[in-house]
Every structure is written in structure tokens, then in C-alpha cells.
C-alpha positions as CSV (number, residue, x, y, z in Angstrom):
1,X,-4.1,11.6,9.4
2,X,-4.0,14.6,7.0
3,X,-6.3,17.6,7.0
4,X,-7.2,20.1,4.3
5,X,-4.6,22.3,2.8
6,X,-4.8,25.3,5.1
7,X,-4.0,23.3,8.2
8,X,-2.0,20.3,6.9
9,X,1.6,19.4,7.3
10,X,3.0,17.2,4.6
11,X,6.3,15.3,4.1
12,X,8.6,16.4,1.4
13,X,8.6,14.5,-1.9
14,X,12.2,13.6,-1.4
15,X,13.2,11.9,1.9
16,X,16.6,12.0,3.6
17,X,18.4,8.7,3.6
18,X,17.8,8.2,7.3
19,X,14.1,8.9,7.0
20,X,13.8,6.4,4.1
21,X,15.5,3.7,6.1
22,X,13.2,4.3,9.1
23,X,10.0,4.2,7.1
24,X,11.1,1.2,5.1
25,X,11.8,-0.6,8.4
26,X,8.3,0.4,9.6
27,X,6.8,-1.4,6.5
28,X,7.7,-4.7,8.2
29,X,4.9,-3.8,10.5
30,X,2.9,-1.1,8.7
31,X,0.0,-1.0,11.1
32,X,1.4,1.6,13.5
33,X,-1.4,3.9,12.3
34,X,-3.2,5.6,15.2
35,X,-6.3,6.4,13.2
36,X,-8.1,4.6,10.3
37,X,-8.5,8.0,8.6
38,X,-5.8,8.8,5.9
39,X,-7.3,12.0,4.5
40,X,-10.0,13.8,6.4
41,X,-12.7,15.8,4.6
42,X,-14.3,19.0,6.0
43,X,-16.8,21.6,4.9
44,X,-15.0,22.4,1.6
45,X,-13.2,19.1,0.9
46,X,-14.2,15.6,0.1
47,X,-11.9,12.6,-0.5
48,X,-13.7,9.7,-2.1
49,X,-13.4,6.5,-4.3
50,X,-9.8,5.4,-3.5
51,X,-7.6,3.2,-5.7
52,X,-4.1,2.1,-4.8
53,X,-1.0,0.4,-6.1
54,X,2.2,-0.6,-4.3
55,X,5.4,-0.1,-6.5
56,X,9.1,-0.1,-5.5
57,X,8.3,0.4,-1.9
58,X,5.8,3.2,-2.4
59,X,2.0,3.3,-1.9
60,X,0.4,5.3,-4.6
61,X,-3.2,6.4,-3.7
62,X,-5.6,7.8,-6.3
63,X,-9.0,9.2,-5.4
64,X,-11.8,11.6,-6.2
65,X,-10.8,15.0,-4.7
66,X,-13.8,17.4,-4.5
67,X,-13.0,21.0,-3.6
68,X,-15.6,23.8,-3.0
69,X,-14.0,26.9,-4.4
70,X,-14.7,30.5,-3.5
71,X,-17.6,30.7,-6.0
72,X,-19.2,28.0,-3.8
73,X,-19.1,25.5,-6.7
74,X,-17.8,22.0,-6.0
75,X,-15.3,20.8,-8.6
76,X,-14.3,17.2,-8.8
77,X,-10.8,16.0,-9.8
78,X,-8.8,12.8,-9.9
79,X,-5.9,13.3,-7.5
80,X,-3.0,11.2,-6.3
81,X,-0.6,11.1,-3.3
82,X,2.1,8.6,-2.3
83,X,3.6,7.3,1.0
84,X,6.3,5.0,2.2
85,X,4.5,4.1,5.5
86,X,0.8,4.8,5.1
87,X,1.1,7.6,7.6
88,X,2.9,10.4,5.9
89,X,1.6,11.3,2.4
90,X,2.8,13.8,-0.2
91,X,0.6,16.8,-1.1
92,X,-2.2,15.6,-3.3
93,X,-1.8,16.5,-6.9
94,X,-4.9,16.9,-9.2
95,X,-4.5,14.9,-12.5
96,X,-7.6,16.4,-14.1
97,X,-8.9,19.9,-14.4
98,X,-11.8,21.4,-12.6
99,X,-14.6,21.5,-15.2
100,X,-18.3,21.0,-14.5
101,X,-18.8,19.6,-17.9
102,X,-16.6,16.6,-17.0
103,X,-16.0,16.5,-13.2
104,X,-13.6,13.6,-13.4
105,X,-13.5,11.2,-10.5
106,X,-13.8,7.6,-9.3
107,X,-10.4,6.1,-10.3
108,X,-11.0,2.4,-10.4
109,X,-7.6,0.8,-10.4
110,X,-4.2,0.7,-12.1
111,X,-3.0,-2.1,-14.3
112,X,0.2,-2.8,-16.3
113,X,-0.2,-3.2,-20.1
114,X,2.3,-2.8,-23.0
115,X,5.0,-1.4,-20.6
116,X,2.7,1.3,-19.4
117,X,0.5,1.9,-16.4
118,X,-3.2,2.2,-17.2
119,X,-5.6,4.0,-14.8
120,X,-9.4,3.9,-15.4
121,X,-11.7,6.7,-14.2
122,X,-15.0,8.3,-15.0
123,X,-16.5,11.7,-15.9
124,X,-19.4,12.8,-13.8
125,X,-20.9,15.9,-15.5
126,X,-22.9,18.3,-13.4
127,X,-23.0,21.4,-15.6
128,X,-26.1,22.9,-14.0
129,X,-25.3,22.2,-10.4
130,X,-26.8,18.7,-10.3
131,X,-26.1,16.6,-7.2
132,X,-25.2,13.5,-9.3
133,X,-23.5,13.0,-12.7
134,X,-25.9,13.3,-15.6
135,X,-26.6,10.8,-18.5
136,X,-23.4,11.9,-20.2
137,X,-21.3,10.2,-17.5
138,X,-18.7,7.9,-19.3
139,X,-15.6,5.9,-18.4
140,X,-12.1,6.5,-19.6
141,X,-8.4,5.4,-19.2
142,X,-5.2,7.4,-18.8
143,X,-1.7,6.1,-19.3
144,X,1.7,6.7,-17.6
145,X,5.3,5.6,-17.5
146,X,5.9,6.6,-13.9
147,X,2.5,6.6,-12.0
148,X,2.8,10.3,-11.6
149,X,2.5,11.9,-15.0
150,X,-0.5,10.9,-17.0
151,X,-1.9,11.2,-20.5
152,X,-5.2,12.9,-21.4
153,X,-8.2,10.6,-20.8
154,X,-9.4,8.3,-23.6
155,X,-12.9,6.9,-23.8
156,X,-13.5,3.3,-22.9
157,X,-15.9,2.0,-25.6
158,X,-17.1,-0.9,-23.5
159,X,-20.3,-1.3,-25.5
160,X,-18.4,-2.1,-28.6
161,X,-16.8,0.1,-31.4
162,X,-20.0,0.3,-33.4
163,X,-22.1,1.9,-30.6
164,X,-22.1,5.8,-30.9
165,X,-21.0,7.6,-27.8
166,X,-24.4,9.1,-27.3
167,X,-26.0,5.6,-27.3
168,X,-23.7,4.1,-24.7
169,X,-25.8,5.1,-21.7
170,X,-24.8,6.5,-18.4
171,X,-21.8,4.5,-17.0
172,X,-19.5,5.2,-14.0
173,X,-17.0,3.4,-11.7
174,X,-14.8,1.4,-14.1
175,X,-12.5,-1.4,-12.9
176,X,-10.0,-3.4,-15.1
177,X,-8.9,-7.0,-14.4
178,X,-6.9,-9.6,-16.2
179,X,-8.7,-12.9,-16.6
180,X,-7.4,-15.5,-14.1
181,X,-7.5,-18.3,-16.6
182,X,-7.0,-16.9,-20.1
183,X,-3.9,-14.9,-21.0
184,X,-4.3,-11.6,-22.8
185,X,-8.0,-11.3,-21.9
186,X,-9.1,-8.3,-20.0
187,X,-12.4,-7.5,-18.2
188,X,-13.9,-4.1,-17.5
189,X,-16.5,-3.9,-14.7
190,X,-18.6,-0.7,-14.6
191,X,-21.7,0.6,-13.0
192,X,-24.6,0.3,-15.4
193,X,-27.7,-1.8,-14.8
194,X,-26.1,-3.2,-11.7
195,X,-22.5,-3.9,-12.6
196,X,-22.0,-4.6,-16.3
197,X,-19.0,-6.5,-17.8
198,X,-17.2,-6.3,-21.1
199,X,-14.0,-8.1,-22.2
200,X,-11.2,-7.2,-24.5
201,X,-7.9,-8.7,-25.9
202,X,-6.1,-5.3,-25.8
203,X,-7.9,-2.8,-23.6
204,X,-9.2,-1.1,-26.8
205,X,-11.8,-3.3,-28.5
206,X,-14.5,-4.3,-26.2
207,X,-17.4,-6.8,-26.3
208,X,-20.3,-6.6,-23.7
209,X,-20.7,-9.8,-21.6
210,X,-23.7,-9.4,-19.3
211,X,-24.2,-8.0,-15.8
212,X,-24.0,-8.7,-12.1
213,X,-26.8,-7.9,-9.6
214,X,-24.7,-5.6,-7.4
215,X,-24.2,-2.0,-6.3
216,X,-21.5,0.4,-7.5
217,X,-17.7,0.9,-7.2
218,X,-16.7,-2.6,-8.2
219,X,-13.3,-3.9,-7.1
220,X,-12.3,-7.5,-8.0
221,X,-9.4,-9.6,-6.7
222,X,-8.6,-13.2,-7.1
223,X,-8.5,-15.5,-4.1
224,X,-8.3,-19.3,-4.0
225,X,-9.0,-19.4,-7.7
226,X,-12.2,-17.4,-7.4
227,X,-13.1,-13.8,-8.3
228,X,-14.0,-11.8,-5.2
229,X,-16.1,-8.8,-6.0
230,X,-16.3,-5.9,-3.5
231,X,-19.1,-3.5,-4.3
232,X,-21.2,-0.7,-2.8
233,X,-24.8,-1.2,-1.8
234,X,-26.7,1.7,-0.2
235,X,-24.4,1.4,2.9
236,X,-21.5,-0.8,3.6
237,X,-19.2,-3.0,1.5
238,X,-20.9,-5.9,-0.2
239,X,-18.9,-9.1,-1.1
240,X,-19.6,-11.7,-3.8
241,X,-17.6,-14.6,-5.1
242,X,-17.5,-16.5,-8.4
243,X,-15.4,-19.0,-10.2
244,X,-16.5,-18.0,-13.7
245,X,-17.8,-14.4,-13.5
246,X,-21.3,-15.8,-14.3
247,X,-22.5,-17.5,-11.2
248,X,-22.1,-15.4,-8.0
249,X,-22.8,-16.1,-4.3
250,X,-23.2,-13.4,-1.7
251,X,-20.7,-13.3,1.2
252,X,-22.5,-10.6,3.2
253,X,-21.9,-6.9,3.8
254,X,-19.1,-5.2,5.9
255,X,-19.5,-2.0,7.8
256,X,-16.2,-2.3,9.7
257,X,-16.1,0.2,12.6
258,X,-18.8,2.5,11.3
259,X,-20.8,2.5,14.5
260,X,-17.7,3.9,16.4
261,X,-16.6,6.3,13.6
262,X,-18.4,9.7,13.6
263,X,-16.6,10.6,10.3
264,X,-18.4,7.6,8.6
265,X,-21.8,7.6,10.3
266,X,-23.5,8.8,7.1
267,X,-22.2,6.1,4.8
268,X,-19.3,3.7,4.3
269,X,-18.6,2.8,0.7
270,X,-16.3,2.5,-2.3
271,X,-13.9,-0.1,-1.0
272,X,-10.7,-0.8,-2.9
273,X,-8.7,-3.9,-1.9
274,X,-5.0,-4.0,-2.6
275,X,-3.9,-7.6,-2.0
276,X,-0.4,-7.6,-0.6
277,X,-0.6,-10.8,1.3
278,X,2.3,-12.2,-0.7
279,X,4.4,-9.0,-0.4
280,X,7.0,-9.9,2.3
281,X,7.1,-6.4,3.8
282,X,3.3,-6.1,4.2
283,X,1.7,-9.6,4.3
284,X,-1.9,-8.2,4.4
285,X,-4.6,-7.2,2.0
286,X,-5.3,-3.5,2.5
287,X,-8.7,-2.1,2.1
288,X,-9.1,1.6,1.2
289,X,-12.6,3.1,1.4
290,X,-14.4,6.4,2.1
291,X,-16.8,7.3,4.8
292,X,-19.2,10.3,5.0
293,X,-20.0,12.2,8.2
294,X,-23.5,12.8,7.0
295,X,-25.9,10.9,4.8
296,X,-26.0,12.2,1.2
297,X,-29.5,13.5,1.8
298,X,-28.4,15.6,4.7
299,X,-28.3,19.3,3.9
300,X,-25.1,19.6,5.8
301,X,-23.3,17.6,3.1
302,X,-21.7,14.2,2.9
303,X,-21.1,14.1,-0.9
304,X,-19.1,17.1,-2.0
305,X,-17.8,17.6,1.6
306,X,-17.2,15.7,4.8
307,X,-16.0,12.6,3.1
308,X,-12.8,11.0,4.3
309,X,-10.5,8.1,3.2
310,X,-10.0,5.2,5.6
311,X,-8.0,2.0,5.8
312,X,-8.5,-1.5,7.1
313,X,-6.6,-4.8,6.5
314,X,-7.1,-8.6,6.4
315,X,-5.2,-11.8,6.1
316,X,-8.1,-13.8,4.6
317,X,-10.4,-11.2,2.9
318,X,-13.0,-12.2,5.5
319,X,-11.9,-10.8,8.9
320,X,-10.9,-7.2,8.9
321,X,-9.0,-5.0,11.3
322,X,-8.1,-1.3,11.5
323,X,-6.3,1.2,13.8
324,X,-8.2,1.3,17.1
């Protein structure tokens, strides 16, 4: 478990050969974690909205990193860290600047397209100290060749190229997915009027395709030839399934160990599922999420502070476990 910068001990970015061997052996049984908390928030830090990818033995974790500076203003960034064993993480690096006109955050996921990595994210403008992002909130992509160095954000015009930016409406929490049946067809799920969908042949030109009655922070994986949607109601992790992205059935709501977790008593939300069940060294689907110590309406915080990243895992996307 990692704590804010002034009292945190981190591993070095480059490991000695013996340490690499030891951590890679640990990946055969990666659940030696002693706490479900990966990054712990406090009065001046919040870690929210995780997204992850596993590449060449490394777990890359992207998340909203909120820091309250000395001017008592909370600035939101998209940040990243990586780990070999889910226990030791590199020092988080902010990918986006602190700017209240943008307040970047909520990385949705990372996909591979045209020999590049593509990360989707949002802006969440709060220029006058608003608690939540204003009507100018939009969704974007960034591109990378190495998962560590990223281009400047580019607007996702998911309402179509003819719609002016100012007419797109407030939208947050993007998620990109390749269609399970049609090659070269992409979907973007995003929070607007429930969860809205658009599709594209190239991640550039988009056509709106309706909506889903669901919460926020969509994450979609494919299981048994079905789309499995994880989303965020007012509390917990909602699950829906569909064969065709049009007809959905509810599969209930997870709260994991919230009743026993003081750090998540306020809310548990924003689940991201990294399906590594076919990865020989892992063999599980990993769920990353965030929990808030206090409810967002609590004056002690719970939005810009006291939010922590947690982890759970499953073999079937139905029964979940976590460090006890």
C-alpha cells in the first residue's frame, strides 16, 4: 500500500536482476497483497477512476490524481504508475497539467490501434471552484508508443464531425472497445444521458448509436460471447450483460468488502476490469476501483481527498475476492 508523497517509499524504476526475477516468480501467484488498497488518499490527495493494462510483464495503472496545493485549490491530473507485482509501484507521474479550465481525469482504458497505444480521458472544468465538472466537460484521446510518454489530448467528436464542440453537451468517462463480431469497428461508451454509445471505423469519425440506462464510469469486457458492462450507480459496481449492445439484462450490484473497509465507507465506484484469465502468469480478472472514506456530500471530503484505489479479482466475473 502506498501513501502520499511526503511519507511514501517507492521502488526504483529500474530493478536489479535478482529483484526482477523474484517479482516475476511472484506473478505466478500475484495475490500476496496484504491489503486491497494500492494507493491511499488523505486530506490533500485523492486517487480515483483507475484504468490498467498488462504489457511485457508490467502492470500499468492510470488514474485521476487530485492534489490540493498550498493555495488550497484541488487540481486534477491524469497520472500513471507501473508495477511488476501489484505491491510495489513506481512514483506516480502526472501526464496532464494542473489547470482548472481543464482538470483532466477519468482515464477510461488503453487500446492498440495503428501501432500506437490510445488512452481515452476527460476534461472536468471547474474554473470557479465548482465541485463537479461544468457543461464544457468533454472526452479526449492521447497516443503513445511506450505507454509512458503521451501526446497532447485530442477531442473525441463522438456526436459526429458536423456537430460543433459547443453543441456536443456535457460528456465524461469515455471507454473504447473493439466490436466482438465486426473487424475494424470501434465503440466509444461515455457518460451522457445514462451511458451513450458511438461507433467508428478508425477512432476518428464517429456516429452516435443510442444509449444504455446505466450509471457512470463504463467499462466493458467480453465474456462468453457477451458484452459485460461494469458501471457506477450511486454506490457500488453495477453489472449488465448484452449480446448485441442493444438489449441488456441486469446482473446486480457489487459492493465487495465495503462494510469492512473504513477507507471506502463513503462510496465504492469506478470499477475497471482487466481480464487476464488467459494470461498464464495471472489467470484472473483483476478489478481496480476507488473507494471514498466519506460520502461526497460530507464536508470532510471524499471527492478531492480521502479517495483510494483498491483491487479485487475473479475467475468468472461473478464471484470476487480481495486481500483479507
